[in-house]
C-alpha positions as CSV (number, residue, x, y, z in Angstrom):
1,M,-15.3,-27.0,11.6
2,S,-19.0,-27.0,12.1
3,L,-18.9,-23.2,12.3
4,L,-17.2,-23.0,8.9
5,L,-19.9,-25.3,7.4
6,M,-22.5,-23.0,9.0
7,A,-20.8,-20.0,7.3
8,V,-21.0,-21.8,3.9
9,G,-24.7,-22.7,4.7
10,I,-25.5,-19.0,5.4
11,L,-23.9,-18.0,2.2
12,L,-25.9,-20.5,0.2
13,M,-29.2,-19.7,2.0
14,G,-28.7,-16.0,1.3
15,G,-28.2,-16.8,-2.4
16,I,-31.2,-19.0,-2.5
17,A,-33.3,-16.4,-0.8
18,A,-32.1,-13.9,-3.4
19,L,-33.4,-16.3,-6.1
20,F,-36.8,-16.4,-4.6
21,M,-36.9,-12.6,-4.5
22,N,-35.8,-12.3,-8.1
23,S,-38.7,-10.1,-9.1
24,S,-37.5,-7.3,-6.8
25,P,-33.9,-6.2,-7.4
26,R,-33.7,-4.4,-4.0
27,A,-35.2,-7.3,-2.1
28,A,-32.9,-9.8,-3.9
29,T,-29.9,-7.5,-3.1
30,R,-30.8,-7.3,0.6
31,A,-31.1,-11.1,0.8
32,G,-27.9,-11.9,-1.2
33,V,-25.7,-9.2,0.5
34,G,-27.1,-10.0,3.9
35,G,-26.2,-13.7,3.5
36,A,-22.8,-12.8,2.1
37,V,-21.9,-10.5,4.9
38,A,-23.2,-12.7,7.7
39,G,-21.5,-15.9,6.2
40,C,-18.2,-14.1,5.6
41,A,-18.2,-12.6,9.1
42,L,-18.6,-16.0,10.7
43,G,-16.1,-17.6,8.3
44,F,-13.5,-14.8,9.0
45,F,-13.8,-15.6,12.7
46,V,-13.2,-19.3,12.1
47,A,-10.2,-18.6,9.8
48,L,-8.6,-16.3,12.4
49,R,-9.0,-19.0,15.1
50,A,-7.4,-21.6,12.9
51,L,-4.5,-19.3,12.0
52,L,-3.9,-18.6,15.7
53,G,-3.9,-22.4,16.4
54,E,-7.1,-22.4,18.4
55,S,-9.0,-24.7,16.0
56,S,-7.8,-27.6,13.8
57,D,-10.7,-30.0,13.6
58,F,-12.0,-31.9,10.6
59,I,-15.1,-33.6,9.2
60,R,-15.0,-36.8,7.2
61,L,-18.3,-38.3,5.8
62,E,-18.5,-41.2,3.5
63,W,-20.3,-40.8,0.1
64,T,-21.1,-42.8,-2.9
65,L,-18.7,-41.1,-5.2
66,P,-15.5,-43.1,-6.0
67,L,-12.0,-42.3,-4.6
68,G,-12.7,-40.9,-1.3
69,S,-15.1,-39.1,1.0
70,F,-16.4,-35.7,2.0
71,Y,-13.3,-34.8,3.9
72,I,-12.6,-31.2,5.0
73,A,-10.2,-29.9,7.5
74,I,-8.8,-26.5,8.5
75,D,-5.2,-25.8,9.3
76,A,-2.9,-22.8,9.4
77,L,-2.5,-22.7,5.6
78,S,-6.2,-22.9,5.0
79,G,-6.9,-20.3,7.7
80,F,-4.5,-17.8,6.2
81,F,-6.1,-18.0,2.7
82,L,-9.6,-17.9,4.2
83,L,-8.9,-14.5,5.8
84,P,-8.7,-12.4,2.5
85,L,-11.4,-14.6,1.0
86,F,-14.0,-13.8,3.6
87,G,-12.8,-10.3,4.4
88,L,-12.6,-8.9,0.8
89,S,-15.8,-10.8,-0.3
90,A,-17.8,-9.2,2.5
91,L,-16.7,-5.7,1.5
92,A,-17.2,-6.4,-2.2
93,A,-20.8,-7.6,-1.4
94,I,-21.5,-4.3,0.4
95,Y,-20.1,-2.3,-2.4
96,G,-22.0,-4.4,-5.0
97,S,-25.3,-3.6,-3.2
98,E,-25.2,-0.1,-4.5
99,Y,-23.2,-0.8,-7.7
100,M,-25.6,-3.4,-9.1
101,L,-28.8,-1.5,-8.2
102,V,-27.5,1.5,-10.2
103,M,-26.6,-0.9,-13.1
104,V,-30.1,-2.3,-13.3
105,E,-31.8,1.0,-12.8
106,R,-29.7,2.7,-15.5
107,P,-29.4,0.0,-18.3
108,S,-26.7,0.3,-20.8
109,R,-29.2,0.2,-23.6
110,P,-32.3,2.5,-23.7
111,K,-34.7,-0.3,-24.6
112,A,-33.0,-3.1,-22.7
113,P,-35.4,-5.3,-20.7
114,P,-35.2,-4.8,-16.9
115,R,-32.5,-6.8,-15.2
116,R,-33.0,-9.1,-12.2
117,L,-30.4,-9.6,-9.5
118,G,-31.5,-12.8,-7.8
119,A,-29.3,-15.0,-10.0
120,H,-26.3,-12.6,-9.7
121,W,-26.3,-12.7,-5.9
122,F,-26.9,-16.5,-5.8
123,L,-23.9,-17.0,-8.0
124,F,-21.8,-14.4,-6.0
125,N,-22.5,-16.3,-2.8
126,L,-21.9,-19.6,-4.5
127,L,-18.5,-18.4,-5.7
128,I,-17.5,-17.5,-2.2
129,A,-18.7,-20.8,-0.8
130,A,-17.0,-22.8,-3.5
131,M,-13.7,-21.1,-2.9
132,A,-14.0,-21.7,0.9
133,L,-14.6,-25.4,0.2
134,I,-11.5,-25.6,-2.1
135,V,-9.4,-24.2,0.7
136,V,-10.6,-26.7,3.3
137,A,-11.0,-29.8,1.0
138,R,-8.8,-32.7,1.9
139,N,-9.9,-35.0,-0.9
140,G,-9.0,-34.7,-4.5
141,M,-12.5,-35.4,-5.8
142,L,-14.1,-32.9,-3.5
143,F,-11.4,-30.4,-4.4
144,L,-12.2,-30.8,-8.1
145,I,-15.9,-30.5,-7.6
146,A,-15.5,-27.3,-5.7
147,W,-13.0,-26.0,-8.2
148,E,-15.4,-26.6,-11.1
149,T,-18.2,-25.0,-9.1
150,M,-16.0,-21.9,-8.6
151,T,-15.2,-21.8,-12.3
152,L,-18.8,-22.0,-13.5
153,A,-20.1,-19.5,-10.9
154,A,-17.4,-17.0,-12.0
155,Y,-18.3,-17.6,-15.7
156,F,-21.9,-16.6,-15.1
157,L,-20.9,-13.6,-13.0
158,I,-18.5,-12.4,-15.8
159,T,-21.2,-12.6,-18.4
160,F,-23.8,-10.6,-16.4
161,E,-24.1,-8.2,-19.4
162,H,-24.3,-11.0,-21.8
163,E,-26.1,-9.0,-24.5
164,K,-22.7,-7.4,-25.3
165,A,-20.6,-9.3,-27.8
166,S,-17.4,-8.4,-26.0
167,V,-18.7,-9.8,-22.7
168,R,-19.7,-13.1,-24.4
169,E,-16.2,-13.3,-25.9
170,A,-14.6,-12.6,-22.6
171,G,-16.7,-15.3,-20.9
172,W,-15.9,-17.8,-23.6
173,S,-12.1,-17.1,-23.3
174,Y,-12.3,-17.5,-19.5
175,L,-14.3,-20.8,-19.8
176,V,-12.0,-22.3,-22.4
177,A,-8.8,-21.4,-20.4
178,S,-10.3,-22.6,-17.1
179,H,-11.3,-26.0,-18.5
180,L,-7.9,-26.5,-20.1
181,G,-6.5,-25.9,-16.6
182,V,-9.0,-28.3,-15.1
183,A,-7.9,-31.0,-17.5
184,F,-4.4,-30.7,-16.1
185,L,-5.6,-30.8,-12.6
186,F,-7.6,-33.9,-13.3
187,S,-4.4,-35.5,-14.7
188,L,-2.6,-34.3,-11.6
189,F,-4.9,-36.1,-9.2
190,I,-5.1,-39.2,-11.4
191,L,-1.3,-39.4,-11.3
192,L,-1.1,-38.9,-7.5
193,G,-3.9,-41.3,-6.9
194,H,-2.5,-44.0,-9.1
195,G,-2.9,-47.4,-7.4
196,A,-4.6,-45.8,-4.4
197,E,-8.2,-46.5,-3.2
198,T,-8.8,-42.9,-2.2
199,L,-7.8,-39.4,-3.2
200,D,-7.6,-38.1,0.4
201,F,-4.6,-35.8,0.6
202,E,-3.1,-37.9,3.5
203,S,-2.6,-40.8,1.0
204,L,-0.9,-38.7,-1.6
205,Q,2.5,-38.8,0.0
206,R,6.1,-40.0,-0.7
207,Y,6.0,-40.6,-4.4
208,P,9.1,-41.4,-6.5
209,R,10.9,-38.3,-7.8
210,A,9.9,-38.9,-11.4
211,F,6.2,-38.9,-10.3
212,A,6.8,-35.8,-8.2
213,N,8.4,-33.9,-11.1
214,L,5.6,-34.7,-13.5
215,A,3.1,-33.8,-10.8
216,F,4.8,-30.4,-10.3
217,V,4.6,-29.7,-14.1
218,L,0.9,-30.6,-14.1
219,A,0.3,-28.4,-11.1
220,I,2.2,-25.4,-12.6
221,I,0.0,-25.6,-15.8
222,G,-3.3,-26.4,-14.0
223,F,-3.0,-23.9,-11.2
224,G,-1.0,-21.4,-13.3
225,T,-3.8,-21.1,-15.8
226,K,-6.1,-19.9,-13.1
227,A,-3.5,-17.8,-11.4
228,G,-2.4,-16.1,-14.6
229,F,1.1,-17.2,-15.2
230,V,2.5,-15.9,-18.5
231,P,1.7,-17.2,-21.2
232,L,-1.4,-18.8,-19.5
233,H,-2.8,-15.4,-18.5
234,V,-4.8,-14.5,-21.6
235,W,-8.2,-14.8,-20.1
236,L,-7.5,-12.2,-17.3
237,P,-7.4,-9.0,-19.5
238,E,-10.7,-10.1,-21.2
239,A,-12.7,-11.3,-18.1
240,H,-11.9,-8.5,-15.6
241,P,-13.1,-5.6,-17.7
242,A,-16.3,-7.5,-18.6
243,A,-17.3,-8.5,-15.0
244,P,-19.0,-6.1,-12.6
245,S,-16.4,-4.3,-10.6
246,H,-17.0,-6.0,-7.2
247,V,-16.8,-9.3,-9.0
248,S,-13.5,-8.3,-10.6
249,A,-12.2,-7.3,-7.1
250,V,-13.0,-10.8,-5.8
251,M,-11.7,-12.6,-8.8
252,S,-8.4,-10.7,-8.8
253,G,-8.0,-10.4,-5.0
254,V,-9.1,-13.9,-4.0
255,M,-9.8,-16.3,-6.9
256,L,-6.3,-16.0,-8.4
257,K,-4.9,-16.7,-4.9
258,I,-6.9,-19.9,-4.6
259,A,-4.7,-21.2,-7.4
260,I,-1.6,-20.1,-5.4
261,Y,-3.1,-22.0,-2.4
262,G,-3.5,-25.1,-4.6
263,L,0.2,-24.8,-5.7
264,L,1.4,-24.5,-2.1
265,R,-0.8,-27.4,-0.9
266,M,0.7,-29.6,-3.6
267,L,4.2,-28.6,-2.5
268,T,3.4,-29.7,1.0
269,I,2.1,-33.0,-0.4
270,L,5.0,-33.7,-2.8
271,G,7.7,-33.4,-0.2
272,L,11.1,-31.6,-0.3
273,P,11.3,-30.0,-3.8
274,P,14.4,-30.3,-6.0
275,V,16.4,-27.2,-6.9
276,W,15.0,-26.9,-10.4
277,W,11.5,-26.3,-9.1
278,G,12.8,-23.1,-7.4
279,W,14.6,-22.0,-10.5
280,S,11.5,-22.6,-12.6
281,L,9.2,-20.6,-10.3
282,I,11.6,-17.7,-10.1
283,L,11.8,-17.6,-13.9
284,I,8.0,-17.9,-14.3
285,G,7.5,-15.3,-11.7
286,T,10.0,-12.8,-13.2
287,T,8.6,-13.3,-16.7
288,S,5.0,-12.9,-15.5
289,G,5.8,-9.9,-13.4
290,V,7.8,-8.0,-16.0
291,L,5.5,-8.7,-19.0
292,G,2.4,-8.2,-16.9
293,I,3.3,-4.7,-15.9
294,V,4.7,-3.9,-19.4
295,F,1.3,-4.8,-20.9
296,A,-0.5,-2.9,-18.1
297,L,1.5,0.2,-19.1
298,A,0.2,0.1,-22.7
299,Q,-3.5,-0.2,-21.7
300,H,-6.2,2.6,-21.9
301,D,-9.0,0.7,-20.2
302,I,-8.5,1.1,-16.5
303,K,-9.9,-2.3,-15.6
304,R,-7.8,-4.0,-18.3
305,M,-4.8,-2.3,-16.9
306,L,-5.6,-3.6,-13.4
307,A,-6.0,-7.1,-14.9
308,Y,-2.5,-7.1,-16.3
309,S,-1.2,-5.7,-13.1
310,S,-2.7,-8.8,-11.3
311,V,-0.5,-10.9,-13.6
312,E,2.5,-8.8,-12.4
313,N,1.6,-9.3,-8.7
314,I,1.1,-13.1,-9.2
315,G,4.6,-13.0,-10.6
316,I,5.9,-11.4,-7.4
317,I,4.2,-14.1,-5.3
318,T,5.7,-16.8,-7.5
319,I,9.2,-15.3,-7.1
320,G,8.8,-15.5,-3.4
321,I,7.8,-19.1,-3.5
322,G,10.7,-20.0,-5.8
323,A,13.1,-18.2,-3.5
324,G,11.7,-20.1,-0.5
325,I,12.1,-23.5,-2.3
326,L,15.8,-22.6,-3.0
327,G,16.2,-21.7,0.7
328,L,15.0,-25.1,1.7
329,R,17.2,-26.9,-0.7
330,Y,20.3,-24.9,0.1
331,R,19.6,-25.0,3.8
332,S,19.5,-21.2,3.9
333,Y,16.6,-21.2,6.3
334,G,16.4,-17.4,6.5
335,L,15.8,-17.3,2.7
336,A,13.2,-20.1,3.0
337,V,11.2,-18.3,5.7
338,L,11.5,-14.8,4.1
339,G,10.8,-16.1,0.6
340,F,7.6,-18.0,1.6
341,G,6.8,-15.2,4.1
342,G,7.0,-12.5,1.5
343,A,4.9,-14.5,-0.9
344,L,2.2,-15.2,1.7
345,L,2.1,-11.7,2.9
346,H,1.8,-10.5,-0.7
347,V,-1.2,-12.8,-1.1
348,L,-2.9,-10.9,1.7
349,N,-1.6,-7.4,0.6
350,H,-2.6,-7.9,-3.0
351,A,-6.1,-8.9,-2.0
352,I,-6.4,-5.6,-0.1
353,F,-4.9,-3.1,-2.6
354,K,-6.0,-4.8,-5.8
355,G,-9.5,-5.2,-4.4
356,L,-9.3,-1.5,-3.5
357,L,-8.2,-0.5,-7.0
358,F,-10.9,-2.5,-8.7
359,L,-13.5,-1.0,-6.5
360,C,-12.1,2.5,-7.3
361,A,-12.3,1.7,-11.0
362,G,-15.9,0.6,-10.5
363,S,-16.6,3.9,-8.8
364,V,-15.0,5.8,-11.8
365,L,-17.3,3.8,-14.1
366,H,-20.3,4.4,-11.9
367,G,-19.6,8.2,-11.7
368,S,-18.6,8.8,-15.3
369,G,-19.9,5.9,-17.3
370,I,-16.6,5.2,-19.0
371,K,-13.4,3.2,-18.5
372,D,-11.2,4.7,-21.2
373,M,-8.5,6.7,-19.4
374,N,-8.1,8.9,-22.5
375,R,-11.6,10.3,-22.0
376,L,-11.3,10.9,-18.3
377,G,-9.4,13.5,-16.3
378,G,-10.0,16.0,-13.5
379,L,-12.1,13.6,-11.4
380,I,-10.3,14.5,-8.2
381,K,-12.6,17.5,-7.9
382,M,-15.8,15.5,-8.4
383,M,-14.8,12.3,-6.7
384,P,-12.4,13.2,-3.8
385,Y,-12.9,10.0,-1.8
386,T,-12.4,7.7,-4.8
387,A,-9.3,9.7,-5.8
388,F,-7.8,9.4,-2.2
389,A,-8.5,5.7,-2.1
390,F,-7.0,5.1,-5.5
391,A,-3.9,7.1,-4.6
392,I,-3.4,4.9,-1.5
393,G,-3.9,1.7,-3.5
394,A,-1.6,2.9,-6.3
395,A,1.2,3.8,-3.8
396,A,0.7,0.4,-2.1
397,I,0.8,-1.6,-5.3
398,C,4.0,0.2,-6.3
399,G,5.7,-1.1,-3.1
400,L,6.2,2.4,-1.5
401,P,6.6,2.7,2.2
402,P,4.9,2.9,4.6
403,L,2.1,1.0,2.9
404,N,1.5,-2.8,2.9
405,G,2.9,-3.6,-0.5
406,F,6.3,-2.5,0.6
407,M,6.4,-4.9,3.5
408,S,5.8,-8.1,1.5
409,E,8.3,-7.2,-1.2
410,F,10.8,-6.1,1.4
411,L,10.8,-9.6,2.9
412,I,11.6,-11.2,-0.4
413,Y,14.4,-8.6,-1.1
414,L,15.8,-9.1,2.4
415,G,15.9,-12.9,2.1
416,A,17.5,-12.8,-1.4
417,F,20.1,-10.2,-0.4
418,Q,21.1,-12.1,2.8
419,A,21.3,-15.5,1.0
420,E,23.2,-14.1,-2.0
421,T,26.1,-13.0,0.2
422,S,26.4,-16.5,1.9
423,L,25.8,-18.8,-1.1
424,G,28.2,-19.6,-3.9
425,A,28.2,-17.8,-7.3
426,R,26.2,-20.5,-9.0
427,K,23.6,-20.8,-6.3
428,A,23.2,-17.0,-6.2
429,I,22.2,-16.7,-9.9
430,P,18.5,-17.2,-9.5
431,L,18.5,-14.8,-6.5
432,L,20.1,-12.2,-8.6
433,V,17.4,-12.7,-11.3
434,A,14.8,-12.4,-8.6
435,I,16.3,-9.1,-7.2
436,A,16.7,-7.6,-10.7
437,G,13.2,-8.7,-11.7
438,L,11.6,-7.2,-8.5
439,A,13.5,-3.9,-9.1
440,L,12.3,-3.7,-12.7
441,I,8.8,-4.6,-11.8
442,G,8.7,-2.0,-9.1
443,G,10.0,0.8,-11.4
444,L,7.5,0.0,-14.2
445,A,4.7,-0.3,-11.7
446,A,5.5,3.2,-10.4
447,A,5.3,4.5,-13.9
448,C,2.1,2.6,-14.7
449,F,0.1,3.8,-11.7
450,T,1.5,7.4,-11.9
451,K,0.0,7.4,-15.3
452,A,-3.3,5.9,-14.1
453,F,-3.8,8.3,-11.3
454,G,-2.6,11.4,-13.2
455,I,-4.6,10.7,-16.4
456,V,-7.9,9.8,-14.6
457,F,-7.9,12.2,-11.6
458,L,-5.7,15.1,-12.4
459,G,-5.8,17.8,-15.1
460,A,-9.0,18.8,-16.9
461,P,-11.8,16.6,-18.0
462,R,-11.3,15.3,-21.5
463,G,-14.9,14.9,-22.3
464,D,-18.5,15.6,-21.2
465,E,-18.8,12.3,-19.3
466,A,-15.8,13.1,-17.1
467,A,-17.0,16.6,-16.5
468,R,-20.3,15.2,-15.2
469,G,-18.6,12.7,-13.0
470,H,-19.9,12.3,-9.4
471,E,-18.9,10.6,-6.2
472,A,-20.4,7.2,-5.3
473,G,-22.7,6.6,-2.3
474,P,-21.7,5.5,1.2
475,A,-22.2,1.7,0.4
476,M,-19.4,2.0,-2.3
477,V,-17.2,4.6,-0.6
478,G,-17.2,2.8,2.7
479,P,-15.5,-0.4,1.6
480,M,-12.9,1.6,-0.4
481,L,-11.9,3.6,2.6
482,I,-11.7,0.5,4.8
483,L,-9.4,-1.2,2.4
484,A,-7.3,2.0,2.1
485,T,-7.0,2.1,5.8
486,L,-5.9,-1.5,5.9
487,C,-3.1,-0.6,3.4
488,G,-1.8,1.9,5.9
489,L,-2.3,-0.1,9.1
490,I,-0.4,-3.2,7.8
491,G,2.4,-1.0,6.5
492,L,2.8,1.0,9.8
493,F,2.2,-1.9,12.1
494,P,3.5,-5.1,10.4
495,F,4.7,-6.9,13.5
496,R,1.3,-8.4,14.3
497,I,1.0,-9.6,10.7
498,L,4.4,-11.2,10.9
499,A,3.4,-13.0,14.0
500,L,0.3,-14.4,12.2
501,L,2.6,-15.7,9.5
502,R,4.6,-17.9,12.0
503,P,2.2,-20.9,12.1
504,V,1.6,-21.0,8.4
505,L,5.3,-20.7,7.6
506,T,6.1,-23.5,10.1
507,Q,3.6,-25.7,8.1
508,V,4.8,-24.7,4.6
509,T,8.5,-24.9,5.3
510,A,8.4,-27.9,7.7
511,L,11.1,-26.1,9.7
512,P,11.2,-26.0,13.5
513,Q,9.2,-23.1,15.0
514,F,12.1,-21.5,16.6
515,L,13.9,-21.1,13.3
516,V,10.9,-19.5,11.7
517,Q,10.5,-17.2,14.7
518,Q,14.2,-16.3,14.6
519,S,14.0,-15.3,10.9
520,L,10.9,-13.2,11.5
521,D,12.4,-11.5,14.4
522,E,15.5,-10.5,12.4
523,S,13.3,-9.2,9.6
524,A,11.3,-7.2,12.1
525,K,14.5,-5.5,13.4
526,S,15.3,-4.5,9.8
527,L,11.9,-2.9,9.5
528,V,12.2,-0.7,12.6
529,P,14.4,2.1,11.0
530,I,12.1,2.2,8.0
531,L,9.0,2.5,10.1
532,F,10.5,5.3,12.2
533,A,11.4,7.2,9.0
534,S,7.9,6.6,7.6
535,A,6.3,7.8,10.9
536,G,8.5,10.9,10.9
537,F,7.5,11.6,7.3
538,I,3.8,11.4,8.2
539,V,4.3,13.6,11.2
540,M,6.0,16.2,9.0
541,L,3.2,16.1,6.4
542,I,0.6,16.6,9.2
543,A,2.6,19.5,10.6
544,L,3.0,21.2,7.2
545,A,-0.7,20.8,6.5
546,A,-1.5,22.3,9.9
547,L,0.9,25.2,9.3
548,R,-0.6,25.8,5.8
549,S,-4.1,25.9,7.3
550,R,-3.1,28.3,10.0
551,L,-1.3,30.7,7.5
552,L,-4.3,30.7,5.1
553,S,-6.9,31.1,7.9
554,S,-6.4,34.9,7.9
555,R,-6.2,35.3,4.1
556,T,-8.7,35.3,1.3
557,V,-8.1,32.3,-0.9
558,A,-9.1,32.7,-4.6
559,Q,-8.8,30.6,-7.7
560,A,-7.0,31.6,-10.8
561,G,-5.6,30.0,-13.9
562,T,-2.0,28.7,-13.8
563,W,0.7,30.0,-16.2
564,D,-0.3,28.8,-19.6
565,C,3.1,28.9,-21.2
566,G,2.0,31.5,-23.7
567,Y,-1.1,29.6,-25.0
568,A,-4.0,32.0,-25.4
569,N,-6.7,29.4,-25.2
570,P,-5.4,26.1,-23.8
571,S,-7.7,23.0,-23.9
572,A,-7.9,19.6,-22.5
573,R,-6.5,18.2,-25.7
574,M,-3.1,19.7,-24.8
575,Q,-2.7,17.4,-21.8
576,Y,-0.9,14.1,-21.8
577,T,-3.0,11.1,-22.8
578,S,-2.6,7.6,-21.6
579,S,-0.7,6.7,-24.8
580,S,1.7,9.7,-24.8
581,F,2.6,9.4,-21.1
582,S,3.7,5.8,-21.4
583,Q,5.1,5.9,-24.9
584,P,8.8,6.2,-23.9
585,L,8.6,3.1,-21.9
586,T,6.3,1.1,-24.2
587,Y,8.7,1.9,-27.1
588,I,11.5,0.1,-25.2
589,F,9.4,-3.1,-25.0
590,K,7.9,-2.8,-28.5
591,L,9.2,-6.2,-29.4
592,F,6.8,-7.7,-26.9
593,L,3.9,-5.3,-27.1
594,R,3.4,-5.0,-30.9
595,T,1.4,-1.8,-30.4
596,R,-0.8,-0.7,-33.4
597,H,-0.8,3.0,-34.2
598,S,-3.5,4.9,-36.0
599,I,-2.5,8.4,-37.0
600,S,-4.6,11.2,-38.4
601,A,-1.9,13.7,-39.3
602,P,-2.5,17.5,-39.4
603,T,-2.8,19.0,-42.9
604,G,-2.5,22.5,-44.2
605,F,-1.1,25.6,-42.5
606,F,-4.0,25.9,-40.0
607,P,-5.0,22.3,-39.3
608,C,-8.3,21.8,-37.6
609,S,-7.7,18.3,-36.2
610,A,-5.1,15.7,-35.6
611,A,-5.2,12.4,-33.7
612,L,-3.1,9.5,-32.6
613,T,-4.7,6.3,-31.2
614,T,-2.9,3.2,-30.1
615,Q,-4.1,-0.3,-29.4
616,T,-2.1,-3.0,-27.7
617,P,-3.7,-6.5,-28.0
618,D,-2.3,-9.4,-26.1
619,T,0.7,-10.7,-28.1
620,F,0.3,-14.3,-26.8
621,T,-3.3,-14.3,-27.9
622,E,-2.7,-13.1,-31.4
623,R,0.6,-14.8,-32.1
624,L,0.2,-18.1,-30.2
625,Y,-3.3,-19.1,-29.2
626,L,-5.4,-17.8,-32.1
627,P,-3.2,-19.5,-34.8
628,L,-3.1,-22.7,-32.7
629,F,-6.9,-22.8,-32.2
630,R,-7.5,-22.0,-35.9
631,A,-5.2,-24.9,-36.9
632,V,-7.0,-27.3,-34.6
633,E,-10.4,-26.1,-35.8
634,A,-9.4,-26.6,-39.5
635,R,-8.2,-30.1,-38.7
636,L,-11.3,-31.0,-36.7
637,L,-13.6,-29.7,-39.4
638,K,-12.4,-32.5,-41.7
639,Y,-14.3,-34.9,-39.4
640,R,-17.5,-33.0,-39.4
641,W,-19.0,-35.8,-41.6
642,L,-19.3,-37.8,-38.4
643,Q,-21.9,-35.3,-37.1
644,Q,-25.0,-36.6,-38.9
645,G,-27.6,-35.0,-36.8
646,R,-29.5,-38.3,-36.3
647,V,-30.0,-39.8,-32.9
648,Q,-29.7,-43.3,-34.3
649,V,-26.2,-42.7,-35.5
650,Y,-25.1,-41.2,-32.1
651,V,-26.5,-44.3,-30.3
652,L,-24.5,-46.4,-32.7
653,Y,-21.3,-44.5,-31.8
654,I,-22.0,-45.1,-28.1
655,A,-22.6,-48.8,-28.6
656,L,-19.4,-49.2,-30.7
657,T,-17.4,-47.3,-28.0
658,L,-18.8,-49.5,-25.3
659,L,-18.0,-52.6,-27.4
660,V,-14.4,-51.5,-27.9
661,L,-13.9,-50.8,-24.2
662,L,-15.4,-54.2,-23.3
663,V,-13.1,-56.0,-25.7
664,W,-10.1,-54.0,-24.4
665,K,-10.9,-54.8,-20.8
666,L,-11.5,-58.5,-21.4
667,G,-8.4,-58.8,-23.6
């Protein structure tokens, strides 16, 4: 445990050193990134030891704050979530060392004052340290303090380019949503700590069922706001495009999973869950997954699309957790192990491929200066490494074998199909919903990322910015290639990863270790034919590539235009756009999307111009939250007369409040 605290200390010292070197962007970057990489490397080692069962110590220190102590401990569940936290954060820091220096050396406005990076790297390291403390906290008060620190650090990272109105609005949306979620978490811990002298997790056990049900609802809202459950997701598509790309990668790949960790930790505290918890999570997960990818399909901003895709993947994780809960209640232990196992493995996999995709999106922005897919195209020629990494990440997130995204979804499918055949008709209904939801999500994801890769990297450039695109440097390309390699390694060699899941699944499910191992062994046997087929496919591709190279070695290879279908002078405007590619699918879901169309129709016999643009704002923001907040604002403005602007009046308010509280207490 002392090594983990040392890792947190290294992170903070690196951030503080960056603050002292604030006048020099390069020196601040070296200090901040050096502290981040060193601290994450040590923390990754500690997490791996805990997951393997080699370390499970704790530290408890008394403090003056009420309701507990500085109590931290690391177990298998904590160790599992610390792995992607430290691994992805280290790679994002290396990536950000080049990304941020280019951003400050090429300001978005010609006369903008020079930026300084000391505060950025301090906040980045603080974010990592706060998330690590959340995962190892064993006291409710410490948990909430670390949670609030994480929230505020992320807010200031999101608003790095605060001179832009859109960035300020995105930061405000994130801050409001986060603090509404924190309010429910405060209520959760107040409820669980009712009548207790401490908020140590060990004391939050064995509550009456009514208390547990209410606590579950509070946890769903509190953690679901941070995770991005629909309709609590509205801050994600605003915050991710606004944040620097390496920050977006950490937020999507890690910070959202911290909320999943909190939900799982509460499940271990609240005891054996009732059936309706599983039904609820499957419904929430299916809704979030389907609507998340539907909204992603309709987006033109590549980072906004990836943000909605994060909502989709959180939905997949939630489906797995819900299936695992049903497995525990129905004593279908294979479903319990595979449901929770698929969810946990998808936590790890999503951190890898979504972190990769956000880094690739940042590379596109770095190389071309734009995020609008309708203005991109043809980047595969100028940015081959980024295109290759994005293709791997896109295939992984679609759940295609032999990549890692397939393995986690396969476990959930396998558990649901096996349990469906053994359970009665009524018990199988939520599993059928889960299977249908996963299938629909997978199909829509394939369409979404086919569009993204094709529009951005294939075809001809749609503007001068895309035509001038260039590849990123080694500090940005390196982390992308490492993550792309991990997508393939986990997919081709999943058995070691399944073995790492055994201790955490034993803890989460509270099942005997031999039952967990038995279910994992059976799933591994089911994977063997798929892996052999995948390996054969890869060997065939390599053989065909070698044959092609040999046949062309003795020939002169020239370039020529492809058949132009009779067009005498084709242009980039004749290609599919992001809107036109996805229009057949988005039309099916127009009831949810409410897409706005702006048409400039061709006129005359020889029209010179015509255009169609679409915009798909978040339906929940426009139809639910904005009217609600406007109504609340209108009601509160009626009490504005209380705000006199005079200190004496405010002191009087405080005195009257204290008097009322005193009378209430004495009465």
